C-alpha positions in Angstrom: 47.1 -111.5 123.1 44.9 -108.7 124.3 44.2 -105.9 121.9 43.9 -102.3 123.2 40.7 -100.7 121.9 40.5 -97.1 120.8 37.6 -95.0 121.8 35.6 -94.0 118.6 35.6 -90.3 119.7 39.4 -90.4 120.1 39.8 -92.2 116.7 37.7 -89.4 115.1 39.8 -86.7 116.7 43.0 -88.4 115.5 41.6 -88.6 112.0 40.6 -85.0 112.0 44.1 -84.0 113.2 45.7 -86.1 110.5 43.3 -84.6 107.8 43.9 -81.1 109.0 47.7 -81.6 109.0 47.6 -83.1 105.6 45.5 -80.2 104.2 47.7 -77.6 105.9 50.8 -79.3 104.6 49.4 -79.3 101.1 48.5 -75.6 101.5 52.0 -74.8 102.7 53.6 -76.7 99.8 51.2 -75.0 97.4 51.9 -71.6 98.8 55.7 -72.2 98.6 55.3 -73.3 95.0 53.1 -70.3 94.2 55.7 -68.0 95.7 58.5 -69.6 93.7 56.4 -69.4 90.5 55.4 -65.8 91.3 58.9 -64.7 92.0 60.1 -66.2 88.7 57.2 -64.7 86.9 57.9 -61.2 88.4 61.5 -61.3 87.3 60.5 -62.5 83.9 57.9 -59.6 83.6 60.5 -57.1 84.7 63.0 -58.3 82.1 60.3 -58.2 79.4 59.1 -54.7 80.3 62.7 -53.5 80.5 63.4 -55.0 77.1 60.3 -53.5 75.6 61.1 -50.0 77.0 64.6 -50.2 75.6 63.1 -50.1 72.1 61.4 -46.7 73.0 64.0 -44.1 72.1 62.1 -41.1 73.4 61.6 -42.4 76.9 64.1 -41.2 79.5 66.8 -43.7 80.7 65.9 -42.9 84.3 62.3 -43.8 83.8 62.8 -47.2 82.1 64.2 -49.1 85.1 61.6 -47.4 87.4 58.7 -48.7 85.2 60.2 -52.2 85.0 60.6 -52.4 88.7 57.0 -51.1 89.1 55.8 -54.1 87.1 57.8 -56.4 89.3 56.1 -55.1 92.5 52.7 -55.4 90.8 53.2 -59.1 90.2 54.6 -59.7 93.7 51.6 -58.1 95.3 49.2 -60.1 93.2 51.1 -63.4 94.2 51.0 -62.5 97.9 47.3 -61.8 97.8 46.8 -65.2 96.1 48.9 -67.0 98.8 46.9 -65.4 101.6 43.7 -66.4 99.8 44.9 -70.0 99.7 45.1 -70.1 103.5 41.6 -68.8 103.8 42.5 -65.2 104.7 39.8 -62.7 103.6 41.9 -60.7 101.2 39.1 -58.2 100.8 39.7 -56.9 104.3 43.5 -56.9 103.7 43.1 -54.9 100.6 40.8 -52.4 102.4 43.4 -52.2 105.2 46.2 -51.6 102.7 44.1 -48.9 101.0 43.6 -47.1 104.3 47.2 -47.4 105.2 48.1 -46.1 101.8 45.9 -43.0 102.3 47.5 -42.4 105.8 51.0 -42.8 104.4 50.1 -40.5 101.4 48.9 -37.8 103.8 52.0 -38.1 105.9 54.4 -38.0 102.9 52.4 -35.7 100.6 55.5 -33.5 100.1 57.6 -36.4 99.1 54.9 -37.8 96.9 54.5 -34.4 95.3 58.2 -34.6 94.4 57.8 -38.1 92.9 54.7 -37.0 90.9 56.6 -34.0 89.6 59.6 -36.1 88.8 57.5 -38.5 86.7 56.0 -35.6 84.8 59.5 -34.1 84.2 60.6 -37.5 82.9 57.6 -38.0 80.7 57.0 -34.4 79.3 60.8 -33.6 79.0 60.9 -29.8 79.4 64.7 -30.3 79.6 67.2 -33.0 79.2 70.5 -33.9 80.9 73.1 -31.4 79.7 70.6 -28.6 79.0 71.3 -25.1 80.5 68.0 -24.0 82.2 66.5 -21.5 84.5 63.9 -23.2 86.7 62.2 -20.7 88.9 65.4 -18.7 89.6 67.7 -21.8 89.9 70.0 -21.6 86.9 72.5 -24.2 85.8 73.3 -27.2 83.7 71.2 -30.3 84.3 73.3 -33.2 85.6 70.7 -35.7 86.7 66.9 -36.0 86.7 65.7 -38.2 89.6 62.3 -39.1 91.0 62.7 -36.9 94.0 65.3 -34.2 93.1 67.0 -32.8 90.1 70.8 -32.0 90.2 72.1 -28.8 88.7 75.7 -27.6 88.1 75.9 -23.9 88.4 78.2 -21.7 86.3 80.6 -21.3 89.2 80.9 -25.1 89.6 78.5 -25.6 92.5 76.2 -28.6 92.9 72.6 -27.5 93.4 69.9 -30.2 94.4 66.4 -28.9 93.7 63.1 -30.7 94.7 61.2 -31.7 91.6 57.9 -30.1 92.9 59.6 -26.7 93.0 60.8 -27.0 89.4 57.5 -28.3 88.1 55.4 -25.5 89.7 57.7 -22.7 88.3 58.4 -21.3 84.9 61.2 -23.2 83.1 63.4 -21.4 80.6 65.5 -23.8 78.5 68.4 -21.9 77.0 69.8 -24.8 75.0 66.7 -26.6 73.5 66.6 -24.4 70.3 69.6 -24.7 68.0 70.1 -20.9 67.6 69.9 -17.9 69.9 69.7 -14.2 69.4 72.3 -11.7 70.6 71.6 -8.1 71.5 74.5 -5.9 72.5 73.8 -2.2 73.2 76.6 0.3 72.3 76.6 4.0 73.1 78.0 6.7 70.9 78.3 10.5 71.4 75.5 12.8 70.3 78.0 14.5 68.1 79.0 11.3 66.2 77.7 10.2 62.8 75.0 7.6 63.6 75.0 6.1 60.0 78.8 5.7 60.0 78.8 4.1 63.5 76.1 1.7 62.3 78.2 0.7 59.3 81.2 0.0 61.5 79.2 -2.2 63.8 77.4 -4.0 60.9 80.7 -4.8 59.3 81.9 -6.4 62.5 78.8 -8.6 62.6 79.1 -9.6 58.9 82.8 -10.4 59.3 82.3 -12.9 62.1 81.8 -16.4 60.8 79.9 -17.5 63.9 77.0 -15.1 63.1 74.3 -16.6 60.9 73.2 -14.9 57.7 69.5 -15.8 58.3 68.1 -14.0 60.2 70.2 -11.1 58.8 72.3 -9.2 61.4 71.1 -5.6 62.1 72.3 -2.5 63.9 69.5 -0.1 64.9 69.1 3.0 67.1 67.7 1.6 70.3 67.5 4.6 72.6 68.3 8.2 73.0 69.9 8.1 76.4 70.9 10.8 78.8 74.5 10.9 77.7 74.6 8.7 74.6 72.8 7.5 71.5 72.4 3.8 72.2 72.8 1.5 69.1 71.9 -2.1 69.3 73.8 -4.9 67.6 71.4 -7.7 66.9 72.3 -11.1 65.4 71.8 -14.8 65.6 74.3 -17.6 66.4 74.4 -21.2 67.3 73.7 -22.0 71.0 77.2 -23.5 71.4 78.8 -20.3 70.1 76.6 -17.9 72.1 78.8 -16.8 75.0 82.1 -16.7 73.1 80.4 -14.6 70.5 78.9 -12.2 73.0 82.3 -11.6 74.7 84.1 -11.2 71.5 81.6 -8.7 70.0 81.7 -6.5 73.1 85.4 -6.2 72.8 85.4 -5.8 69.0 82.7 -3.1 69.2 84.8 -0.9 71.5 88.0 -1.3 69.5 86.2 -0.9 66.1 84.4 2.4 67.1 87.5 3.9 68.7 89.7 3.0 65.7 87.1 4.6 63.4 87.2 7.8 65.5 84.0 7.4 67.4 83.8 8.0 71.1 81.9 5.8 73.6 80.6 8.2 76.2 79.9 7.4 79.9 77.6 9.1 82.3 78.8 12.6 83.4 77.4 15.3 85.6 78.2 19.0 85.3 78.2 20.9 88.6 77.7 24.6 88.4 78.6 26.7 91.5 76.6 29.9 91.8 78.5 32.7 93.6 77.1 34.9 96.4 77.8 32.8 99.4 80.4 33.5 102.1 84.1 33.3 101.2 85.6 30.2 102.9 88.9 32.0 103.3 87.6 35.3 104.5 85.0 36.7 106.8 81.3 36.3 106.5 
């Protein structure tokens, strides 16, 4: 039986193809195994980071899942670079390309990234919390949600206001509910002919008789201003934040009723008009 001979060069080519196929197959199998291990490791790292952050009571609930997900992305990126490096890809060039792409994307989305950066600062530094009543650069309302891009407010008339975080972060923030107590100042006018001391006592008795008003600091009634048509007294006291508005409304009503009951008058602006004679008589001849 005649044997078919194989050319040595052909035999070498076949051996090279088999070797390359074997090496490539091993690389593919190794890459798949690396991806599976990396995916599992990323999920494990995310769970561990989330579990660790759950033990940090001062960290915002919105920030915790964000940081855990950030750890997941970091592991996945590391695994992808390792897989590409296994196939002989120059990862240095890819990293440089990703860096350039990141700069370009950052320039194109600088407004959005500014909101993200401001959102992270709001979540870390905590100038206000969910449920606080704040004034952020003229936007006033109760904080409903603090996101990475926007913060949601509920205004006093029940409207939903979505404000970019960068606008909040770059403006003055007034938090009306952070401190447990708040001062009340209510101006009340009396006539120039009334007894100032007596009116002060009436108003001070009103303050001292209201259980919502704190004893420390002590409530006061002082002469605030000598106005055009009234002597303006100022009722000053402190109350808890939760009682603030109800106390203000009740004191305004009680001050008017109390002064009128005690015989004091609350004047309002008036103007006296004096007509000087000498002009033509409208009903007669000039």
